[in-house]
C-alpha positions as CSV (number, residue, x, y, z in Angstrom):
1,X,8.9,18.4,40.6
2,X,5.3,17.1,41.7
3,X,3.6,19.5,39.5
4,X,5.7,18.6,36.5
5,X,4.9,14.8,37.2
6,X,1.4,15.2,37.6
7,X,1.3,17.1,34.2
8,X,3.3,14.4,32.6
9,X,0.9,11.5,33.7
10,X,-2.2,13.3,32.8
11,X,-0.7,13.4,29.4
12,X,0.6,9.8,29.3
13,X,-1.9,7.9,31.0
14,X,-4.0,8.0,27.8
15,X,-5.7,11.2,28.7
16,X,-8.0,10.9,31.7
17,X,-11.3,9.1,32.5
18,X,-14.8,10.9,32.7
19,X,-17.2,8.9,34.7
20,X,-20.9,10.0,34.6
21,X,-24.3,8.5,34.8
22,X,-26.2,8.4,31.6
23,X,-29.8,8.3,31.0
24,X,-5.5,12.2,4.1
25,X,-6.6,10.3,0.8
26,X,-9.0,7.7,1.0
27,X,-7.8,3.9,0.4
28,X,-10.4,1.5,-0.8
29,X,-10.0,-2.3,-1.2
30,X,-9.6,-2.2,-5.0
31,X,-5.9,-2.9,-6.0
32,X,-5.1,-4.7,-2.8
33,X,-4.5,-8.4,-1.9
34,X,-4.6,-10.0,1.6
35,X,-2.1,-11.8,3.7
36,X,-3.7,-13.3,6.7
37,X,-2.8,-16.1,9.4
38,X,-1.6,-17.0,12.6
39,X,1.9,-17.0,14.3
40,X,2.7,-19.7,16.8
41,X,5.7,-20.8,18.9
42,X,7.3,-23.7,17.1
43,X,8.0,-25.7,20.3
44,X,4.9,-25.3,22.2
45,X,2.4,-24.2,19.6
46,X,1.3,-21.2,21.7
47,X,-0.1,-18.4,19.6
48,X,2.1,-15.4,19.9
49,X,0.5,-11.8,20.6
50,X,2.2,-8.3,19.3
51,X,4.3,-10.1,16.6
52,X,5.5,-7.5,14.0
53,X,4.4,-8.4,10.5
54,X,6.2,-6.2,8.0
55,X,7.5,-5.8,4.4
56,X,11.2,-5.4,4.2
57,X,12.4,-2.3,2.6
58,X,9.1,-0.6,3.1
59,X,7.3,1.1,5.9
60,X,4.1,-1.0,6.0
61,X,3.3,-3.5,8.7
62,X,1.0,-4.6,11.3
63,X,1.0,-6.8,14.5
64,X,-0.8,-10.0,15.7
65,X,-3.8,-9.8,18.1
66,X,-4.2,-11.8,21.4
67,X,-5.1,-14.9,19.3
68,X,-1.8,-14.8,17.4
69,X,-3.8,-13.6,14.1
70,X,-3.1,-10.9,11.7
71,X,-4.1,-9.6,8.3
72,X,-2.0,-7.5,6.2
73,X,-3.3,-5.7,3.0
74,X,-0.8,-5.1,0.4
75,X,-1.1,-2.8,-2.8
76,X,-0.6,-4.9,-6.0
77,X,1.5,-2.1,-7.4
78,X,4.0,-2.4,-4.5
79,X,5.4,-5.6,-5.9
80,X,6.1,-6.9,-2.6
81,X,8.3,-10.2,-2.6
82,X,8.3,-11.1,1.0
83,X,7.0,-10.5,4.5
84,X,8.9,-10.5,7.6
85,X,7.9,-11.9,11.0
86,X,9.6,-10.7,14.2
87,X,9.1,-10.9,17.9
88,X,11.0,-10.6,21.2
89,X,13.1,-13.5,22.1
90,X,12.6,-15.4,18.6
91,X,14.5,-15.6,15.3
92,X,13.1,-13.5,12.4
93,X,11.1,-15.5,9.7
94,X,10.5,-14.5,6.1
95,X,8.2,-15.9,3.6
96,X,7.8,-15.3,-0.1
97,X,4.9,-13.6,-1.2
98,X,2.7,-14.9,-4.3
99,X,1.0,-11.6,-4.9
100,X,-2.6,-13.1,-4.2
101,X,-4.8,-13.6,-1.2
102,X,-3.0,-16.1,1.1
103,X,-3.6,-17.7,4.4
104,X,-0.5,-18.7,6.3
105,X,0.7,-20.2,9.4
106,X,4.1,-19.0,10.8
107,X,6.2,-21.0,13.5
108,X,8.7,-19.0,15.1
109,X,12.0,-20.5,16.7
110,X,13.0,-19.2,20.2
111,X,16.3,-17.9,20.3
112,X,18.4,-17.3,23.4
113,X,21.5,-15.0,23.1
114,X,24.4,-14.2,25.3
115,X,26.4,-11.0,25.5
116,X,29.9,-10.9,24.8
117,X,30.8,-9.1,28.1
118,X,29.3,-9.8,31.5
119,X,27.6,-6.8,33.1
120,X,26.7,-6.6,36.7
121,X,25.5,-4.2,39.1
122,X,23.0,-1.2,39.1
123,X,25.7,1.5,38.2
124,X,26.6,-0.3,35.0
125,X,22.9,-0.9,34.1
126,X,22.4,2.9,35.0
127,X,25.1,4.0,32.7
128,X,23.8,2.2,29.6
129,X,20.4,4.0,30.0
130,X,22.1,7.1,30.2
131,X,24.3,6.4,27.1
132,X,21.1,5.4,25.3
133,X,19.4,8.7,26.3
134,X,22.6,10.5,24.9
135,X,22.0,8.7,21.5
136,X,18.5,9.4,20.9
137,X,19.2,12.3,18.5
138,X,21.5,9.8,16.3
139,X,19.3,6.7,16.5
140,X,15.8,8.0,15.8
141,X,14.0,10.0,12.9
142,X,15.8,13.3,12.3
143,X,13.1,14.8,10.1
144,X,9.4,15.6,10.1
145,X,7.4,12.3,9.9
146,X,3.9,11.5,9.2
147,X,2.4,8.3,10.5
148,X,-0.6,6.4,9.6
149,X,-1.7,4.3,12.2
150,X,-4.8,2.1,13.4
151,X,-5.9,2.8,16.8
152,X,-8.5,0.9,19.0
153,X,-9.9,1.4,22.5
154,X,-12.2,-1.0,24.4
155,X,-14.0,-0.7,27.8
156,X,-15.0,-3.9,29.6
157,X,-17.3,-4.1,32.6
158,X,-16.1,-7.2,34.3
159,X,-15.8,-9.6,31.3
160,X,-18.3,-7.9,29.1
161,X,-17.5,-5.2,26.3
162,X,-19.5,-2.0,26.8
163,X,-17.7,0.2,24.4
164,X,-15.5,-0.2,21.2
165,X,-14.0,2.8,19.3
166,X,-11.7,2.4,16.3
167,X,-10.0,4.9,13.9
168,X,-7.3,5.4,11.2
169,X,-5.2,8.1,12.4
170,X,-2.5,10.3,11.1
171,X,0.3,11.6,13.5
172,X,2.6,14.3,12.7
173,X,5.9,14.0,14.5
174,X,8.8,16.6,14.6
175,X,12.5,15.0,14.8
176,X,13.5,13.3,17.9
177,X,15.6,16.2,18.7
178,X,12.7,18.3,19.5
179,X,10.2,17.8,22.2
180,X,6.4,17.0,21.5
181,X,5.0,20.6,21.5
182,X,4.3,20.5,17.7
183,X,3.4,16.9,17.4
184,X,-0.3,16.3,16.4
185,X,-2.8,13.8,15.7
186,X,-5.7,13.8,13.3
187,X,-8.6,11.2,13.1
188,X,-9.1,10.4,9.4
189,X,-12.1,7.9,9.8
190,X,-13.4,6.1,12.7
191,X,-16.3,4.1,14.2
192,X,-17.9,3.1,17.6
193,X,-20.1,0.8,19.4
194,X,-21.7,1.5,22.6
195,X,-23.8,-0.7,25.0
196,X,-27.5,0.2,25.0
197,X,-28.4,-1.9,28.0
198,X,-30.1,0.1,30.9
199,X,-28.0,-1.3,33.6
200,X,-24.9,0.2,32.0
201,X,-25.7,3.6,33.6
202,X,-22.1,4.3,34.3
203,X,-20.6,5.6,31.2
204,X,-16.6,5.4,31.1
205,X,-15.0,7.7,28.7
206,X,-11.3,8.0,27.8
207,X,-10.0,11.6,27.1
208,X,-7.4,12.2,24.4
209,X,-7.1,8.3,23.3
210,X,-5.8,8.8,20.0
211,X,-3.1,11.2,21.4
212,X,-1.4,8.0,22.6
213,X,0.7,8.3,19.5
214,X,2.3,11.6,21.0
215,X,2.3,11.2,24.7
216,X,3.0,7.4,24.8
217,X,6.1,7.7,22.7
218,X,8.6,7.2,25.5
219,X,11.7,8.1,23.7
220,X,10.1,11.3,22.0
221,X,8.6,12.3,25.5
222,X,11.5,12.0,27.8
223,X,9.9,13.7,30.6
224,X,8.0,10.4,31.3
225,X,10.9,8.1,31.9
226,X,14.1,9.2,30.1
227,X,15.0,12.7,31.6
228,X,18.8,12.6,33.1
229,X,17.5,14.7,35.7
230,X,15.4,11.9,37.2
231,X,17.8,9.0,36.7
232,X,18.6,9.2,40.3
233,X,15.0,8.6,41.2
234,X,15.3,5.0,40.1
235,X,17.4,2.0,40.8
236,X,18.5,-0.1,37.7
237,X,19.3,-3.8,37.4
238,X,20.6,-5.9,34.5
239,X,18.4,-8.9,33.4
240,X,19.0,-11.9,31.0
241,X,19.7,-10.6,27.5
242,X,17.3,-11.2,24.7
243,X,17.0,-10.8,20.9
244,X,14.5,-8.6,19.0
245,X,14.7,-8.4,15.1
246,X,17.9,-10.6,15.3
247,X,19.6,-8.0,17.1
248,X,21.1,-8.6,20.9
249,X,19.3,-6.7,23.4
250,X,20.3,-5.4,26.9
251,X,17.5,-6.0,29.4
252,X,17.3,-3.5,32.2
253,X,14.7,-3.4,35.0
254,X,14.0,-0.2,36.8
255,X,12.0,0.6,39.8
256,X,11.7,3.7,42.0
257,X,14.6,4.2,44.5
258,X,12.3,5.7,47.2
259,X,8.6,6.4,48.1
260,X,7.9,9.9,46.9
261,X,4.6,12.1,47.3
262,X,3.7,11.4,43.6
263,X,3.7,8.2,41.8
264,X,6.6,6.7,39.6
265,X,6.8,3.9,37.1
266,X,8.4,0.6,37.4
267,X,9.4,-1.7,34.3
268,X,12.2,-2.8,31.9
269,X,13.9,-1.4,28.9
270,X,15.4,-3.1,26.2
271,X,18.2,-1.6,24.4
272,X,19.9,-2.5,21.4
273,X,23.5,-3.7,22.2
274,X,25.1,-2.4,19.0
275,X,23.8,1.2,18.5
276,X,22.2,1.7,22.1
277,X,18.7,2.6,20.7
278,X,15.7,1.8,23.0
279,X,13.7,-0.9,21.1
280,X,11.1,-1.8,23.8
281,X,9.8,-0.4,27.0
282,X,7.2,-2.2,29.5
283,X,6.3,-0.1,32.4
284,X,3.5,0.4,35.1
285,X,2.6,2.9,37.4
286,X,3.4,2.2,41.2
287,X,-0.1,2.0,42.8
288,X,1.5,2.3,46.6
289,X,-0.4,5.9,46.9
290,X,-3.7,5.2,45.1
291,X,-5.1,8.7,46.2
292,X,-2.4,10.4,44.1
293,X,-2.7,8.0,41.2
294,X,-6.6,8.8,41.4
295,X,-5.8,12.5,41.1
296,X,-4.0,12.1,37.9
297,X,-6.3,9.6,36.2
298,X,-10.0,10.6,37.1
299,X,-11.2,13.9,35.6
300,X,-14.8,13.4,36.6
301,X,-17.1,11.3,38.5
302,X,-20.6,11.5,40.1
303,X,-21.2,12.1,43.7
304,X,-21.0,9.0,45.9
305,X,-19.2,7.0,43.4
306,X,-16.1,5.4,44.8
307,X,-13.0,4.9,42.4
308,X,-10.2,2.7,42.8
309,X,-7.3,2.4,40.3
310,X,-5.9,-1.3,40.3
311,X,-3.2,-1.2,37.4
312,X,-2.0,1.4,34.8
313,X,0.6,-0.3,32.3
314,X,2.2,0.4,29.1
315,X,4.0,-1.4,26.3
316,X,5.9,0.7,23.5
317,X,8.0,-0.6,20.7
318,X,10.1,0.7,17.9
319,X,11.5,-0.9,14.8
320,X,14.7,-0.1,13.1
321,X,14.7,0.9,9.3
322,X,17.9,2.0,7.3
323,X,19.6,2.8,10.5
324,X,17.1,4.7,12.3
325,X,14.5,3.5,14.9
326,X,10.5,4.6,14.3
327,X,7.7,4.2,16.8
328,X,5.9,1.0,16.0
329,X,3.3,0.0,18.6
330,X,1.7,1.3,21.8
331,X,-0.5,-0.5,24.3
332,X,-2.0,0.9,27.4
333,X,-4.2,-0.8,29.9
334,X,-5.9,0.6,32.8
335,X,-7.9,-1.5,35.4
336,X,-10.2,-0.1,38.0
337,X,-13.2,-0.9,40.2
338,X,-16.1,1.4,41.1
339,X,-18.6,1.1,43.9
340,X,-21.4,3.2,45.1
341,X,-21.6,4.2,48.7
342,X,-24.0,1.9,50.8
343,X,-23.5,-1.0,48.3
344,X,-21.9,-4.0,49.0
345,X,-20.3,-5.0,45.7
346,X,-17.9,-3.2,43.3
347,X,-17.7,-3.5,39.6
348,X,-14.5,-3.8,37.9
349,X,-13.6,-2.1,34.7
350,X,-10.8,-2.3,32.2
351,X,-9.8,0.2,29.4
352,X,-7.3,-1.1,26.6
353,X,-6.0,1.3,24.0
354,X,-3.6,0.2,21.4
355,X,-2.1,1.6,18.0
356,X,0.0,0.2,15.5
357,X,1.8,2.3,12.9
358,X,0.8,0.8,9.6
359,X,2.7,3.3,7.3
360,X,5.1,6.3,7.6
361,X,6.2,9.1,5.3
362,X,9.1,11.4,5.6
363,X,9.0,13.2,2.1
364,X,6.8,16.4,1.6
365,X,5.4,16.2,4.9
366,X,2.9,18.9,6.2
367,X,2.3,19.7,9.7
368,X,-1.6,18.8,11.0
369,X,-3.1,22.2,11.8
370,X,-4.1,22.7,15.4
371,X,-7.6,23.3,14.3
372,X,-8.4,20.0,12.9
373,X,-6.1,18.0,15.5
374,X,-7.4,15.6,18.0
375,X,-7.2,17.3,21.5
376,X,-6.2,15.9,24.9
377,X,-9.6,16.8,26.1
378,X,-11.8,15.1,23.7
379,X,-13.3,11.6,23.3
380,X,-13.1,9.5,20.3
381,X,-16.7,7.9,20.6
382,X,-18.0,11.5,20.4
383,X,-16.1,12.2,17.1
384,X,-17.2,9.1,15.1
385,X,-19.9,7.3,13.4
386,X,-21.6,4.0,14.4
387,X,-20.1,0.6,13.6
388,X,-22.1,-1.0,10.7
389,X,-20.4,-0.8,7.5
390,X,-18.4,-4.2,7.1
391,X,-16.0,-2.7,4.6
392,X,-15.4,0.3,6.5
393,X,-11.7,0.0,6.5
394,X,-11.1,-0.4,2.6
395,X,-7.3,-0.9,2.0
396,X,-6.3,0.4,5.5
397,X,-4.2,-2.1,7.6
398,X,-5.9,-2.6,11.1
399,X,-5.2,-4.9,14.2
400,X,-7.2,-7.9,13.4
401,X,-10.1,-8.2,16.2
402,X,-9.8,-11.3,18.5
403,X,-12.7,-13.8,18.4
404,X,-13.8,-12.4,21.7
405,X,-14.0,-8.9,20.5
406,X,-15.7,-10.1,17.0
407,X,-18.3,-11.7,19.3
408,X,-18.9,-8.7,21.4
409,X,-19.3,-6.5,18.1
410,X,-22.2,-8.8,17.1
411,X,-23.9,-8.7,20.6
412,X,-23.5,-4.8,20.8
413,X,-25.0,-4.5,17.1
414,X,-28.1,-6.4,18.2
415,X,-28.7,-3.9,20.8
416,X,-29.4,-1.2,18.1
417,X,-32.0,-3.5,16.3
């Protein structure tokens, strides 16, 4: 069990860290128009993060950033009539499209929901999770699927960005009745910015980042959390119900039942009340045994450097389309601190990687050959170019950068001059 879990963690913890001391067809912007804007809470005016922006009846979409902002590029030939906005705990909102560039503000209405029946007790919650596991084959894609997604990873040293890498990726996924052995990711195009400052001598590299599309898919990768053989390792508790995409959801919290020699996750599942599909999962690694966590996360470090993990957390969401659920968004955040022996102060680092599926295809899908696939042992910044073409993404949809990230990009670019 311990060996199995360490392998699973090394896959899902967005690869592993390397710490060392340093000395498809292209889409251009022609034939597209852009819908951009911000999404807020109607009552409080708060800008909402990770809100789904999609075109009903298609597989096209994106999400809002931390500032609540989004940009959605649409082909004029698509003849899209409306976009839909959806977020956990809010009523869905639709807006007619004019077929031209638009700047809009959406104000979502919070919604509370009550389940028809009252369910209490950990055993009942556990039974719902088990039943949802049994229905994975019915609720998720039963065909080979090719996803087009935007992936971004950033590294911050204290509050300053020292690394930004972005890519459009293709992810080949077999049916959800199969394991992830033949699922592969290919980087179509990408770019990077790395700090050139002399005092940024500790290089932090994330191995296998874009493979988050494979190993971070908690439903497709059951060894992570959704294995019936490990149900007994967790305790389950029913939370207050909520709504996602205008559909009532069970909210079930889980946590390790006992201390084990290896770390386990704790978090919450959101399960569709009607069809028992997993809609959303939020989970974090228990940091009680930091020595074991370090063995999983850290691949290499220089002699004399002390590494201490602080948090490792995930958010995974799925979106229903024509009766099936599809992977929609994954976010992974790792925070840790490092210090050198005989030095008084430590330095805090954070790595955030996120991926949003912007398009998918189930017809005439061909597997990605292993030879050209992105491997778990590879580092994205080693595979992509520098960050200087402002029209780099063309017609591809991306996660709109936050204002703080845009500011960081400008500062990092100046270091290259």
